[in-house]
VEXBALUM-864339 format. One line per field, with one value per residue (C-alpha): residue number from 1; residue in three letters; x, y, z. Coordinates in Angstrom, 2 decimals. Example, Ala and Ser with C-alpha at 12.3 -4.5 7.8 and 13.67 -1.06 7.14 Angstrom:
2
resi: (1,2)
resn: (ALA,SER)
xx: (12.30,13.67)
yy: (-4.50,-1.06)
zz: (7.80,7.14)
REM end
This chain:
251
resi: (1,2,3,4,5,6,7,8,9,10,11,12,13,14,15,16,17,18,19,20,21,22,23,24,25,26,27,28,29,30,31,32,33,34,35,36,37,38,39,40,41,42,43,44,45,46,47,48,49,50,51,52,53,54,55,56,57,58,59,60,61,62,63,64,65,66,67,68,69,70,71,72,73,74,75,76,77,78,79,80,81,82,83,84,85,86,87,88,89,90,91,92,93,94,95,96,97,98,99,100,101,102,103,104,105,106,107,108,109,110,111,112,113,114,115,116,117,118,119,120,121,122,123,124,125,126,127,128,129,130,131,132,133,134,135,136,137,138,139,140,141,142,143,144,145,146,147,148,149,150,151,152,153,154,155,156,157,158,159,160,161,162,163,164,165,166,167,168,169,170,171,172,173,174,175,176,177,178,179,180,181,182,183,184,185,186,187,188,189,190,191,192,193,194,195,196,197,198,199,200,201,202,203,204,205,206,207,208,209,210,211,212,213,214,215,216,217,218,219,220,221,222,223,224,225,226,227,228,229,230,231,232,233,234,235,236,237,238,239,240,241,242,243,244,245,246,247,248,249,250,251)
resn: (MET,GLU,ARG,PHE,THR,ASP,LYS,THR,ALA,LEU,ILE,THR,GLY,GLY,THR,SER,GLY,ILE,GLY,LEU,ALA,ALA,ALA,ARG,ARG,LEU,LEU,ASP,GLU,GLY,ALA,HIS,VAL,ALA,ILE,THR,GLY,ARG,ASP,ASP,ALA,ARG,LEU,ALA,ALA,ALA,ALA,LYS,GLU,LEU,GLY,GLY,GLU,ARG,VAL,LEU,THR,VAL,ARG,ALA,ASP,ALA,ALA,VAL,PRO,ALA,GLU,LEU,ASP,ALA,LEU,MET,ARG,GLU,VAL,GLU,SER,TRP,ARG,GLY,GLY,LEU,ASP,THR,VAL,PHE,ALA,ASN,ALA,GLY,VAL,GLY,THR,PHE,LYS,PRO,GLY,ALA,GLU,LEU,THR,GLU,ASP,ASP,VAL,ASP,HIS,THR,LEU,ALA,VAL,ASN,PHE,LYS,GLY,VAL,PHE,HIS,THR,VAL,GLN,LYS,ALA,VAL,PRO,LEU,LEU,ARG,PRO,GLY,GLY,SER,VAL,VAL,ILE,ASN,ALA,SER,TRP,THR,LEU,HIS,ARG,GLY,LEU,ALA,ALA,ALA,SER,VAL,TYR,ALA,ALA,SER,LYS,ALA,ALA,VAL,HIS,ASN,LEU,ALA,ARG,THR,LEU,GLY,THR,GLU,LEU,ALA,PRO,ARG,GLY,ILE,ARG,VAL,ASN,SER,VAL,SER,PRO,GLY,TYR,ILE,ASP,THR,PRO,MET,TYR,ARG,GLU,VAL,ASN,PRO,ASP,PRO,ALA,THR,GLU,ALA,VAL,VAL,ALA,ALA,GLN,ILE,PRO,LEU,GLY,ARG,LEU,GLY,GLY,SER,ALA,GLU,VAL,ALA,ALA,ALA,VAL,ALA,PHE,LEU,ALA,SER,ASP,ASP,ALA,ALA,TYR,ILE,SER,GLY,GLN,ASP,LEU,ILE,VAL,ASP,GLY,GLY,LEU,VAL,GLY,SER,ALA,PRO,LEU,GLY,LEU)
xx: (13.27,13.68,15.15,13.16,14.07,13.89,13.73,10.39,8.56,5.62,2.97,0.84,-2.86,-2.19,-5.43,-6.67,-5.39,-1.40,-0.66,-2.25,-0.53,2.54,2.35,1.61,4.91,6.98,5.65,6.17,9.54,10.34,9.41,7.27,5.29,2.78,-0.20,-2.07,-5.57,-8.34,-10.93,-11.00,-12.71,-10.71,-8.00,-9.51,-10.11,-6.16,-5.27,-7.33,-5.89,-2.51,-2.28,0.23,2.68,4.50,1.66,0.82,-2.11,-2.06,-5.50,-3.60,-4.74,-1.41,-3.17,-3.02,0.52,0.16,-1.84,1.46,3.47,0.97,2.04,6.25,5.95,3.75,6.20,9.00,7.52,6.59,10.17,12.79,13.27,12.06,14.33,11.62,8.54,6.03,4.23,1.13,-1.56,-3.56,-6.82,-8.48,-10.78,-11.51,-13.04,-12.32,-10.42,-13.30,-15.65,-13.02,-13.69,-11.17,-12.17,-11.21,-8.35,-6.67,-7.86,-6.07,-3.08,-3.05,-3.05,-1.20,1.76,1.27,0.69,3.76,6.04,5.41,5.35,8.50,9.94,8.65,9.77,13.28,14.53,13.08,15.15,18.26,21.24,20.78,16.77,14.43,11.39,9.08,6.54,3.71,3.58,1.17,1.46,0.09,3.26,4.75,1.29,-1.44,-5.11,-8.26,-9.98,-6.82,-5.16,-4.56,-4.42,-1.41,0.16,0.25,1.65,4.50,5.24,6.03,8.36,10.23,9.75,11.89,14.76,15.32,14.93,16.68,19.55,19.60,19.24,21.86,25.09,22.95,22.78,19.15,17.73,14.27,12.69,8.80,6.79,4.55,1.06,-0.56,-4.25,-4.29,-7.53,-7.75,-11.01,-9.94,-10.23,-13.13,-14.73,-13.60,-15.01,-17.49,-18.81,-17.52,-17.70,-14.88,-12.07,-12.22,-11.76,-8.85,-7.06,-6.91,-5.20,-2.62,-0.15,-0.19,-4.00,-5.01,-5.09,-2.60,-2.57,-1.57,0.70,2.07,2.66,4.02,7.28,8.01,7.92,9.85,12.68,12.80,13.00,14.96,19.08,18.66,18.16,21.01,22.02,18.99,17.81,15.91,14.21,10.40,9.57,6.40,4.63,1.93,1.91,3.70,0.60,3.03,5.86,4.30,1.09,-0.70,-0.09,-3.35,-3.39)
yy: (-26.88,-23.18,-21.36,-17.85,-18.15,-15.05,-12.79,-11.20,-11.01,-8.47,-10.34,-7.88,-9.29,-11.64,-12.95,-15.15,-17.47,-17.35,-14.28,-16.59,-19.50,-17.82,-16.13,-19.79,-21.67,-18.18,-19.06,-22.88,-21.89,-19.47,-16.24,-13.17,-12.15,-9.21,-9.39,-6.72,-6.35,-4.05,-5.90,-6.20,-9.36,-11.09,-10.01,-11.55,-14.80,-14.77,-13.62,-16.54,-19.22,-18.33,-17.91,-17.41,-14.17,-13.84,-12.43,-9.04,-8.15,-4.65,-2.61,-1.33,-0.84,-0.77,1.64,4.45,5.44,7.19,3.55,2.23,4.82,3.82,-0.04,0.78,2.68,-0.33,-2.87,-1.07,-0.37,-4.17,-6.18,-2.45,-3.97,-6.41,-9.63,-10.45,-9.00,-10.69,-7.66,-10.26,-7.43,-7.71,-7.43,-8.84,-7.19,-9.70,-7.89,-7.74,-4.43,-2.54,-2.76,-2.13,1.65,3.97,2.85,-0.63,0.73,2.96,0.80,-2.36,-0.36,1.12,-1.74,-3.89,-1.82,1.35,-0.76,-2.80,-0.40,1.87,-1.18,-2.17,1.55,2.22,-1.01,-0.42,1.53,-1.17,-4.00,-5.41,-6.20,-9.80,-8.99,-10.43,-8.87,-11.34,-9.74,-11.70,-11.30,-13.96,-16.48,-13.42,-12.17,-14.42,-15.98,-13.90,-13.83,-12.66,-10.26,-10.20,-7.15,-4.51,-7.27,-8.90,-5.60,-4.94,-7.44,-7.44,-4.35,-5.72,-7.95,-5.51,-4.28,-7.00,-6.68,-3.18,-2.77,-6.23,-4.20,-0.97,-2.28,-5.36,-3.20,-3.40,-7.86,-6.77,-9.46,-8.52,-11.69,-12.02,-15.78,-15.99,-18.47,-20.23,-21.26,-21.29,-22.82,-19.35,-18.00,-15.11,-17.76,-19.27,-15.55,-14.98,-19.17,-19.66,-22.15,-25.69,-27.25,-24.39,-26.44,-29.37,-26.47,-24.97,-27.74,-29.50,-26.78,-27.51,-30.59,-31.66,-32.09,-30.03,-26.34,-25.31,-25.18,-21.92,-23.73,-24.79,-21.03,-20.51,-22.95,-21.10,-17.93,-19.04,-20.17,-17.08,-15.45,-17.71,-17.85,-20.70,-18.14,-16.16,-16.11,-15.33,-11.89,-10.38,-13.32,-14.97,-18.31,-19.37,-21.96,-22.86,-27.05,-26.33,-23.88,-21.43,-23.68,-26.63,-28.45,-31.36,-34.47,-33.95,-30.47)
zz: (9.72,11.71,9.20,10.78,13.86,16.35,12.18,11.49,8.63,7.24,5.02,3.18,2.95,4.91,5.82,3.85,0.98,0.12,2.80,4.94,4.19,4.03,8.09,9.04,7.18,8.50,12.02,11.44,10.76,14.08,12.50,14.17,11.86,11.49,9.29,7.29,6.18,5.82,7.40,11.10,11.08,8.96,10.87,14.15,12.39,11.15,14.85,15.80,13.54,13.49,17.26,19.87,21.29,17.62,15.83,15.04,13.30,11.40,9.46,6.81,3.00,1.26,-1.37,1.25,2.19,5.42,6.51,5.05,6.97,10.46,9.63,9.61,13.06,14.55,13.47,14.20,17.43,17.79,16.67,16.12,12.25,9.45,8.16,5.42,3.90,1.63,-0.53,-1.38,-1.22,-3.86,-6.18,-9.43,-11.66,-14.81,-17.79,-21.41,-22.09,-23.51,-20.52,-17.90,-16.43,-15.33,-12.01,-12.64,-13.51,-11.04,-8.23,-9.71,-10.09,-6.88,-4.96,-7.54,-8.56,-6.33,-3.33,-3.47,-4.20,-1.13,0.72,-0.07,-0.31,2.76,4.93,3.26,6.62,8.77,6.31,8.65,6.29,4.65,4.62,2.11,0.20,-2.19,-4.50,-5.04,-8.86,-11.01,-14.31,-16.39,-16.56,-19.07,-20.63,-22.01,-20.81,-22.05,-19.85,-17.38,-19.22,-16.73,-14.31,-16.19,-16.32,-13.04,-11.83,-15.04,-13.51,-9.64,-11.27,-12.90,-9.44,-8.10,-10.99,-10.29,-6.28,-6.44,-7.96,-5.99,-2.26,-3.35,-1.83,1.73,1.05,0.98,-2.02,-3.79,-6.13,-7.53,-6.97,-9.68,-8.87,-11.38,-10.57,-6.80,-4.67,-2.91,-1.41,-4.06,-6.94,-6.23,-5.67,-9.44,-10.29,-8.41,-10.55,-9.61,-13.23,-14.31,-11.92,-14.58,-17.19,-15.70,-14.78,-17.87,-19.30,-16.16,-17.00,-13.12,-13.50,-10.81,-8.62,-6.92,-2.48,-1.33,1.13,-1.74,-2.65,0.36,0.55,-2.82,-0.56,2.47,0.27,-1.54,1.85,3.70,3.76,1.47,-1.41,-0.04,-4.04,-5.46,-6.40,-8.92,-10.00,-10.47,-9.25,-11.18,-9.17,-11.41,-12.21,-15.39,-17.10,-18.43,-19.93,-21.17,-22.32,-21.04,-22.77,-25.69,-26.29)
REM end
């Protein structure tokens, strides 16, 4: 498939995990892709892995509006406009609510909520009619998870943005949706869950019996961003192996 031939996509947090997989998928389907990250070495590694003239890497922190302004200027200079935005950059602090500090809360909301909002807000002037926005949310917006109170709340908030901004931007023909990954095998997941024994415990909660892969989420992002989803807006697509909607046999 080449659903994105000559189209331009922006992916924040595109140096690893789901963001990098989404960049690879859109490139495979013909897109020009700009990715952001906060670490120069990881940006360079991602650029080398993705390769080609259709990739632009930009150092930008989604939590800093001025850096997002500079990002949009660079993307506009590179390609003139945008067809797709995947607001993917995010962080997770997982502690019991009583242990969360003010800095924990501020940092989580600065990246996961304000960063997503400002990314979309500042990209809107570049989005062409018929464009699309996909926001990376989380299965935790649908089901409680201990030690994830502020993280889950931030993800519920950005799904609400998909609904409200989808309504607001509809007159321009721009669709906004979110994707909610379940337990996905990414560097961020491994950082939070370094004990290999944890994987078996987690997999037992998932009807399909395994963690998901970044490429599987990337496929969902590509669908929502493409014209195949031309009549879908304000929705959340859960990619979780059945975690939210059902329980495995015997539980």
